[in-house]
C-alpha positions in Angstrom: -12.1 44.8 5.2 -10.3 41.5 4.0 -7.8 42.6 6.6 -10.0 42.9 9.2 -11.5 39.4 8.7 -7.5 37.5 8.9 -6.6 40.0 11.9 -7.0 37.0 14.4 -5.5 34.9 12.2 -2.5 36.8 11.9 -2.1 37.1 16.2 -2.6 33.4 15.9 0.6 32.9 13.2 2.3 35.9 14.8 2.2 33.4 17.8 3.0 30.3 16.2 6.4 32.2 14.6 7.3 32.8 18.0 7.6 29.4 19.5 8.8 27.8 16.2 12.0 29.3 15.9 13.4 29.5 19.7 17.1 29.3 18.7 16.7 33.2 17.6 16.1 33.9 21.3 18.2 31.4 22.6 21.1 33.6 20.2 19.8 36.8 20.7 17.8 38.3 17.9 19.9 39.6 14.9 19.8 43.4 14.6 18.0 44.5 11.3 16.7 47.2 9.6 13.9 45.8 7.3 10.4 44.6 8.9 10.0 41.6 7.9 12.3 38.2 7.6 12.6 35.1 7.2 15.0 32.2 8.0 14.9 28.9 7.3 17.1 25.4 6.7 16.6 24.7 3.6 17.2 20.5 4.2 14.4 20.6 7.1 11.8 23.3 5.8 12.5 24.3 9.6 12.3 28.3 10.3 15.2 29.2 12.3 14.4 32.8 12.8 11.6 35.1 11.9 10.4 38.7 12.0 6.4 39.8 11.2 6.6 37.2 8.8 2.8 37.0 8.7 2.7 40.4 8.2 1.0 41.5 5.0 3.5 44.0 2.6 3.7 44.9 -0.1 6.2 42.2 -2.5 7.4 44.6 -5.3 9.0 42.5 -7.7 9.1 39.3 -5.6 5.4 39.3 -7.2 7.2 37.4 -10.4 8.2 34.2 -8.4 4.6 33.3 -8.8 4.6 34.7 -12.8 7.6 32.4 -13.6 6.2 29.4 -11.6 3.1 29.7 -13.4 4.2 29.7 -16.6 7.5 26.8 -16.0 4.1 24.8 -14.7 2.4 25.1 -18.0 5.6 24.1 -19.7 5.5 21.1 -17.6 1.9 19.9 -18.6 2.4 20.3 -21.7 0.5 23.2 -22.9 3.4 25.4 -24.2 7.3 24.8 -25.1 9.7 27.3 -24.0 10.4 27.2 -28.1 6.8 29.1 -28.4 7.3 32.0 -30.6 5.3 35.0 -28.1 4.0 38.4 -29.4 4.0 41.3 -27.5 0.2 42.9 -27.1 -0.7 46.2 -27.1 -1.6 46.6 -23.8 1.9 44.8 -22.5 3.3 48.2 -21.1 0.3 49.8 -19.5 0.9 50.8 -15.7 4.3 51.2 -16.5 6.3 54.2 -15.7 9.2 56.0 -17.0 11.4 54.7 -14.3 10.0 51.0 -14.3 12.1 47.7 -14.6 12.1 47.2 -17.9 13.8 45.5 -20.7 12.9 47.7 -23.6 9.6 44.9 -25.3 7.1 47.2 -27.1 3.9 46.1 -29.1 4.7 43.5 -31.5 7.7 42.3 -30.9 8.1 38.2 -30.8 10.0 36.5 -29.1 10.4 33.3 -27.2 8.8 32.3 -24.1 11.8 31.2 -22.6 13.5 34.7 -23.8 10.6 36.1 -22.0 11.4 34.2 -18.6 14.7 35.6 -18.7 13.9 38.8 -18.9 11.5 38.5 -16.4 13.9 36.7 -14.1 17.2 38.7 -14.9 16.1 42.0 -16.1 13.2 41.8 -14.1 11.4 43.0 -16.4 7.6 44.2 -15.9 6.0 44.2 -19.3 7.7 40.4 -19.9 5.6 39.5 -17.4 2.3 40.8 -19.0 3.3 39.4 -22.0 3.4 36.0 -20.3 0.4 36.4 -18.5 -1.7 37.2 -22.1 -0.3 34.6 -23.7 -0.7 31.7 -20.6 -4.2 32.9 -19.8 -5.6 35.4 -23.1 -5.2 38.1 -20.7 -3.4 40.2 -17.9 -6.3 39.6 -16.2 -7.1 36.6 -16.6 -4.0 35.5 -15.5 -3.8 37.3 -12.9 -7.4 35.1 -10.9 -4.8 32.0 -11.8 -1.7 33.4 -9.5 -4.7 33.8 -7.0 -5.9 30.2 -7.1 -2.6 29.1 -7.4 -0.9 31.1 -4.4 -4.2 29.7 -2.3 -3.5 26.4 -3.1 0.2 26.2 -1.9 -1.4 27.8 1.6 -0.8 31.5 1.0 -3.3 33.1 3.1 -2.0 36.3 3.4 -1.5 36.6 -0.4 -3.1 39.0 -2.8 -2.4 39.7 -6.5 -3.7 42.8 -8.7 -1.0 42.1 -11.2 1.9 40.4 -12.8 5.1 42.1 -11.7 4.4 43.7 -8.4 4.4 47.8 -9.3 2.3 49.5 -6.7 -1.3 48.5 -6.0 -4.1 48.7 -3.7 -4.7 45.4 -2.3 -1.8 43.7 -3.9 0.0 42.0 -1.0 1.8 39.5 0.4 4.1 37.8 3.6 7.2 36.1 4.2 5.8 33.2 4.8 3.8 32.9 1.6 6.6 34.0 -0.5 9.0 31.1 0.9 5.9 28.7 0.0 5.7 30.2 -3.8 9.8 29.9 -3.6 10.4 26.1 -2.9 7.7 25.5 -5.1 9.6 27.6 -7.7 12.7 26.0 -6.9 11.4 22.0 -7.9 12.2 23.4 -11.5 15.9 23.8 -12.3 15.2 26.0 -15.3 14.0 28.8 -11.9 17.1 28.4 -10.5 18.9 28.5 -13.6 17.5 32.1 -14.6 17.9 32.9 -10.9 21.5 32.5 -11.0 22.4 33.8 -14.2 24.5 37.0 -13.5 24.0 38.2 -16.8 22.0 37.3 -20.0 22.3 38.2 -23.6 18.7 38.7 -25.6 18.4 36.8 -28.6 16.2 39.3 -30.1 17.8 43.0 -30.9 14.5 44.5 -30.0 15.0 43.3 -26.2 17.0 45.9 -24.3 18.5 47.7 -28.0 19.8 44.1 -27.9 22.1 45.0 -24.6 23.2 42.8 -22.4 20.8 42.4 -19.2 22.4 41.9 -16.1 21.2 40.1 -12.4 20.1 42.8 -10.2 21.0 40.7 -6.6 24.5 42.4 -5.6 25.1 39.0 -3.6 25.6 36.8 -6.6 26.3 39.6 -9.4 29.1 42.1 -9.8 27.6 43.6 -12.4 24.6 44.9 -10.2 24.0 48.3 -9.8 23.9 48.3 -6.0 27.3 47.0 -6.2 28.5 49.9 -7.3 29.8 51.5 -3.6 29.8 49.3 -1.5 29.9 45.1 -2.2 27.6 42.8 -1.3 28.8 39.8 -2.9 28.6 36.6 -0.1 29.9 33.3 -0.9 27.6 30.8 -0.8 25.3 33.1 -2.3 22.6 31.9 -5.0 19.2 33.4 -6.7 16.2 34.3 -6.2 14.4 37.9 -6.8 15.5 41.4 -5.7 12.7 43.7 -5.2 11.9 47.3 -5.1 9.1 50.0 -4.5 8.8 53.1 -2.9 6.1 51.0 -1.0 7.3 47.9 -0.7 11.2 49.1 -0.1 14.1 47.3 -0.8 13.4 43.5 -0.7 15.2 40.5 -1.3 14.8 36.3 -1.4 17.8 34.0 -1.5 19.7 31.1 -1.1 23.4 30.4 0.7 24.8 27.2 1.7 28.3 27.0 3.9 29.7 23.3 4.1 26.7 20.9 4.9 24.3 24.2 6.1 21.9 25.5 3.0 19.9 28.6 3.9 16.7 30.3 2.3 16.7 34.1 3.4 13.6 36.3 2.7 13.8 40.1 4.4 11.0 42.9 2.9 10.5 46.5 4.0 14.2 47.6 4.1 15.6 50.6 3.7 18.5 52.6 1.5 21.1 55.2 2.7 23.3 57.5 2.0 26.1 57.1 4.6 29.3 59.3 3.9 28.9 59.6 0.2 28.4 55.8 -0.1 25.3 54.2 -1.0 23.6 51.4 1.2 21.1 48.9 0.9 19.8 47.6 3.7 18.3 44.2 2.2 21.9 43.0 1.3 23.4 43.7 4.8 20.3 42.2 6.5 20.2 39.3 3.9 24.1 38.7 4.8 23.7 39.9 8.4 21.6 36.9 8.4 23.3 34.3 7.0 26.2 35.3 9.2 24.4 34.8 12.0 23.2 31.3 10.7 26.7 30.1 9.7 28.3 31.3 12.8 25.9 29.7 15.2 24.0 26.6 14.1 25.3 23.6 12.9 24.4 20.2 12.4 24.0 18.3 15.8 23.6 14.3 16.0 20.5 14.0 17.9 20.6 9.7 18.0 22.7 7.5 16.9 23.3 4.3 15.5 24.5 2.7 18.7 22.5 4.5 20.8 20.0 1.0 22.6 16.1 3.1 23.2 14.0 0.7 23.8 13.7 -2.9 25.5 10.6 -5.5 24.1 10.1 -8.9 24.4 9.5 -11.1 22.0 7.0 -13.7 21.4 8.0 -17.5 20.9 11.7 -16.3 20.9 14.1 -19.2 22.0 15.8 -17.5 23.8 13.8 -16.2 26.2 13.0 -13.4 24.0 14.0 -10.0 25.8 15.4 -7.8 22.6 17.0 -3.8 22.3 16.0 -2.2 19.8 18.6 0.6 18.4 17.8 3.3 15.5 18.2 2.1 11.8 20.3 5.5 11.1 21.4 8.1 12.8 19.3 11.7 13.2 20.6 15.0 13.2 19.8 18.5 13.2 20.6 21.8 12.7 20.5 23.6 16.1 22.5 26.5 17.7 25.9 26.3 19.2 23.8 26.6 22.5 21.7 23.8 22.4 20.8 22.1 25.6 20.1 18.1 25.3 17.7 19.1 28.2 15.3 20.6 26.4 15.2 16.9 24.7 12.8 14.5 24.4 12.3 10.9 22.6 9.3 9.2 22.4 9.6 5.6 21.5 6.9 3.3 20.0 7.1 -0.4 19.2 4.9 -1.8 16.5 2.7 -4.8 18.9 2.0 -6.8 15.7 5.4 -7.1 14.9 6.8 -9.0 18.1 6.8 -12.2 17.4 9.7 -14.9 16.5 11.2 -15.9 13.8 13.0 -11.9 13.4 15.9 -11.6 11.0 18.4 -8.8 11.8 17.3 -5.6 11.6 13.9 -6.1 11.6 11.4 -2.6 12.2 9.7 -3.2 15.3 9.3 0.7 16.4 10.5 3.8 16.0 11.6 7.0 17.8 10.4 10.5 17.7 12.5 13.6 18.7 11.1 16.7 20.1 12.7 19.6 20.9 10.5 22.4 23.4 7.7 20.6 21.9 8.8 20.7 18.4 9.1 17.6 16.1 12.9 17.4 15.3 12.5 14.0 13.2 11.6 10.3 13.4 14.0 7.2 13.0 12.7 3.5 13.1 13.5 1.0 15.5 15.0 -2.3 14.5 16.9 -5.5 16.4 20.5 -6.3 16.0 20.5 -10.0 16.1 18.5 -12.5 14.5 15.8 -14.1 17.0 15.3 -17.7 16.6 12.0 -19.3 17.0 11.1 -21.7 20.0 9.6 -25.0 18.3 7.6 -26.1 21.3 6.2 -22.9 22.5 5.5 -22.2 18.3 2.9 -25.1 18.9 1.3 -24.7 21.9 1.1 -21.4 20.7 -0.2 -22.7 17.6 -2.7 -25.0 19.2 -3.8 -21.9 21.2 -4.6 -19.9 18.3 -6.6 -22.9 16.7 -8.8 -23.7 19.3 -9.4 -20.2 19.9 -11.1 -19.4 16.6 -14.9 -19.0 16.5 -15.0 -21.6 13.6 -13.6 -24.1 15.8 -15.1 -23.6 18.7 -18.4 -23.9 17.2 -17.4 -27.3 15.5 -16.2 -28.3 19.0 -19.5 -27.4 20.2 -21.4 -28.9 17.4 -19.6 -32.1 18.1 -19.8 -32.4 21.5 -23.6 -31.7 21.2 -23.6 -34.5 18.5 -20.9 -37.0 21.3 -23.8 -35.9 23.9 -26.8 -37.0 21.9 -24.6 -40.1 20.5 -24.0 -41.2 24.2 -27.4 -40.3 25.6 -29.2 -42.4 22.2 -26.6 -45.7 22.8 -27.4 -45.6 27.3 -30.9 -45.5 26.3 -30.7 -48.2 24.0 -28.9 -49.8 26.3 -31.0 -49.3 29.0 -33.9 -50.4 26.9 -32.1 -53.5 25.6 -32.0 -54.5 29.0 -35.4 -54.7 30.1 -36.3 -56.2 26.8 -34.3 -58.5 28.0 -35.1 -59.4 31.7 -38.9 -59.1 29.9 -38.1 -62.2 27.3 -36.5 -63.8 30.3 -39.2 -64.0 32.8 -41.6 -64.6 29.7 -39.6 -67.9 29.1 -39.4 -68.9 33.2 -43.0 -68.6 32.8 -43.5 -70.5 29.9 -41.3 -72.7 31.5 -43.4 -72.7 34.6 -46.9 -73.5 32.4 -45.0 -76.5 30.4 -44.0 -77.9 33.7 -47.2 -77.8 35.5 -49.1 -79.1 32.0 -46.8 -82.0 31.9 -47.6 -82.7 35.8 -51.0 -82.7 35.2 -50.9 -84.8 31.9 -48.6 -87.3 34.5 -51.5 -87.1 37.1 -54.5 -87.4 34.6 -51.8 -91.1 33.2 -51.8 -92.0 37.0 -55.6 -91.6 37.4 -56.3 -93.3 34.5 -54.5 -96.6 35.1 -55.5 -96.6 38.6 -59.4 -96.8 37.0 -58.7 -99.5 34.8 -56.9 -101.6 37.5 -60.2 -101.0 39.7 
């Protein structure tokens, strides 16, 4: 029922992968035997080719990538040490058939956690994975729960584990894409790649593999691999990671390889093994070689944007020389592209940081960015900078400062208050002067009336005195 619930997601993801590898369609897809494959550019994480990369399949011993990842993470957290002595539990070989990949570890054997990890990665020992899981989580079942939780954290939506080693089991599945997510996380731990690239490992304990050397089954890197008995699959530049096989899963392989400055990771699942004219062929190795040759023969790093390429013109505020400045990439942008890449499919989208476009500016100031899209896919972003120093125009700077100052809300508020106070002051002064003038006029009129009255009184006295003198004369 669970598979039906995610069926619609698988269809969407399949469409995504079909669109995420335009180079594969442009070049023509390589002919493969396997049922699922994924090719990834290790530097950018971009998919160069995908075939059924979201199809749920039995992962066989590729499961051990997650088992070892959890152990290394526990070591990094300080929960356990590589030198810890671990005792194999009584049920460590439960479910293992006679032909099961094993290092001969039996219950009661004591060995270090480091040795168990080498047994799991180099010897692909199924019982070693059970011992690791039981030691880290108390039981195999509890450890499997942790495997599923960690897978979910990594974004592995099409993965479910039932055991620690990948032995055939119902409801134990993963995908090429999910295994890629687990692998790149595991590759962050140097010891993981050290173990993945170990061709021969001499066990410390005589109880491991009867004291005999364990050989890496990866025929791309090990001449001692049984898969190289009839045909040589050794590949120049190849390294790690893990092989896997069960009848249900077919032949599987996760590996990396580099040539020049190109580094690729390849995952193949569901491959066949053949007898051809008396020679046994294992198509997980031949498919992987086909995919590496396809990448190295058809892809190379191309410069998408050069540092001398002008990409944008901007106007710098308060600049002394007019302010028009050309922006250039801070560094070149390259990408791994097919040989027949057509630049017409490339689009450059620029954007500028408007808040930074003011003088003065030192040469090399980041003023924007440019994003490169190819067929709609993001191929990277570079910063845009000015090459020459931009001087400040002093007069314009002062005017701008004044404009900014007087555009502040608090300044406007103060100016309004001051203006209102000034208006009030003028009104009060005007009223005072008007009243004072009125008062002075009234005083002047009163003085004039007083003088007239005094004059009249003076004339009246003089008249009275003359009248009295006349009476005296009579």
